C-alpha positions as CSV (number, residue, x, y, z in Angstrom):
1,M,124.3,109.4,139.5
2,L,123.1,106.3,138.7
3,K,119.0,105.8,137.7
4,P,117.6,103.0,138.0
5,W,116.8,100.8,134.8
6,W,113.2,101.3,134.4
7,R,113.7,104.5,134.4
8,S,115.6,104.3,130.9
9,K,113.8,105.7,128.1
10,T,116.6,103.9,125.8
11,I,115.3,100.5,127.8
12,W,111.6,101.1,127.1
13,A,111.6,102.4,123.8
14,N,113.6,99.5,122.6
15,V,111.2,97.3,124.4
16,G,108.1,98.9,122.3
17,M,109.9,98.6,119.4
18,A,111.3,95.1,119.4
19,L,107.0,94.4,120.2
20,V,106.4,96.1,117.1
21,A,108.9,94.5,114.8
22,V,107.7,90.7,116.2
23,G,104.0,92.0,115.6
24,T,105.0,93.0,111.9
25,E,106.1,89.2,111.4
26,F,102.7,87.8,113.2
27,L,100.8,90.3,110.7
28,A,102.9,88.9,107.9
29,L,102.4,85.2,108.6
30,V,98.6,85.8,108.9
31,E,98.8,87.6,105.7
32,F,97.3,91.0,106.9
33,I,100.1,92.9,104.9
34,P,100.0,91.7,101.2
35,P,103.1,89.3,100.2
36,E,104.7,92.7,97.6
37,Q,104.4,95.7,100.6
38,Q,105.9,92.7,103.5
39,F,109.8,94.1,102.5
40,I,108.5,97.6,102.8
41,A,106.9,96.7,106.2
42,R,110.2,95.2,107.9
43,L,112.4,98.2,106.1
44,S,110.6,100.9,107.7
45,V,109.9,98.8,111.4
46,T,114.2,98.5,111.1
47,A,114.9,101.8,110.0
48,F,112.2,103.1,113.0
49,I,114.3,101.4,115.3
50,A,118.2,102.3,114.0
51,V,116.4,106.4,114.0
52,G,115.2,105.7,117.2
53,N,118.1,104.2,119.2
54,V,119.7,107.2,117.7
55,I,117.9,109.6,118.5
56,L,117.7,108.1,122.1
57,R,121.8,108.0,122.4
58,T,121.8,111.5,121.8
59,V,119.2,112.8,124.9
60,T,120.6,110.4,127.2
61,Y,122.9,112.0,129.9
62,E,122.1,109.8,133.0
63,A,123.8,106.1,133.4
64,I,121.6,103.3,134.8
65,G,122.3,101.2,137.9
66,R,121.3,97.5,138.4
């Protein structure tokens, strides 16, 4: 059985993670994050996104519809 796309945890998690990633870039622009810590911040966000996607894929059982 297909579920509506808006009930997909994977989609909403990716939307949230994209906002966090974009936010991290904006924080770097306004120098909220010291330059020497920006690489670690970006790396952490990337790792968080990757791990989050793997976890969500392992708990997803239903396909989504249109």
